[in-house]
N, C-alpha and C positions, 0 to 999 in steps of 0.2 A: 504494500500500500504506500502511495506517495504521500509524504507529509509536507504540506505547504507551510512556508514561513509567513508569519505575520509581519506587518509593516515595522513594528518595533524591533522584531528579531533581525530584520534586514538592516535597519539603521545601526543596531548594535554590532552586527557583523562588519559593516563598513568601518565603523569607528575602531573596532578591535584591530582591523588590518592597518589602519592609518595611525595607530597610537604612537608609533615611533617615526612616522613619515612614510609615505608611499606614493607611487605614481599610479595613474589611472589603471594601467594594465594589471599591475599587481593586485589592486583592490578588486578589479573585475574578476580575476581568476580565483583569488583566495576567498572572496565573499560569494563566489559562484553566481555571478550575475551576468545577464546579457548586456550588451553595450547600451541598449535602450534603458534598461533598469538602472545600470550604473549611472548614466546621465541624470536620470530622475532623482535617485537617492543622493548622489553627490550634490546636486543642485539644492535639494532640501536641506541637507546637513550644513552646507555653506550658508544658505539663507537664514537658518535659525542660529547660526554661530557655533555649531558643534565642531566644524572643520574650517580651517583656513588654507588658502592657497599660498605656497611659497615657491622659491626657486627650484626646490627639489620635488615638488608635487603637492601633496596634501598632508596636513598634520592636524591632529586633534587639539582643540583648545581646552582651556580649563572647564568651560561650560560643557564641552563634550565629555570630558573625564567625569564630571559630576553626573551627567546622564548615564554613563556606563556604570558608575557605582550604584545609582538608584535602580537601574535596569537589572543589575545582578541581584539585588535584594528582591525586587519584584519577581524576577524569573524563578528564583529559588522558592519563594512562597507560592507562586502560581503552580509550579511543578508538584509541590507537596499537596496542594488542594486538588489538582487533577488526579493524582494517585488515590487520594481519599475518596473523591467522587466516583472513581472507577470501582473502588471497593464497595461503596454503597450501592452502586448499580448491580453488582454481583449479588449482594445480600438481598436486594429487592427481587432479583430473578429467582433466587433460591426460595424466597417466601411465596412468590407467584407459583412456582412449581409445586410447592407443598399444598397450596390451595387447589391446584388442578388435581393432584392425587386424591385429596379429600373429596372433591367433586365426583371423581370416578368411583371411589369406594362407596359413596352415598348413593350413586346411581345404581350400583350393583345390588346394594342392600334393599333398595325400594323396587328393584326389578325394572328400573328404567322409567317407572311411572312417576308422575308428579304426586306429591303428597295430597291427600284429601280426595283422591279419585277412586 
């Protein structure tokens, strides 16, 4: 199954590549972006002040470093919640199956007839 990255994930990937300075080509390949998406996300990150252009290419600003720090905290919490939610879905499915078994047993006991007939 293909897992698509969210906008914040892509921005974080771009910033992580450019953390010590990088050229467009390196960012494109390491962040696994098409040229069209590279242009879009580099433009966004420059416009909001996460990245600045210098003679060597692109480098992350203090604002970009702060974003990465907060993104790391968010990402960790989000992953924990996703795992917990998946566990709850599994528990719900187990409960649903238990109800289905009870329904089948009840149907066999009553001979498949509705009560009161």
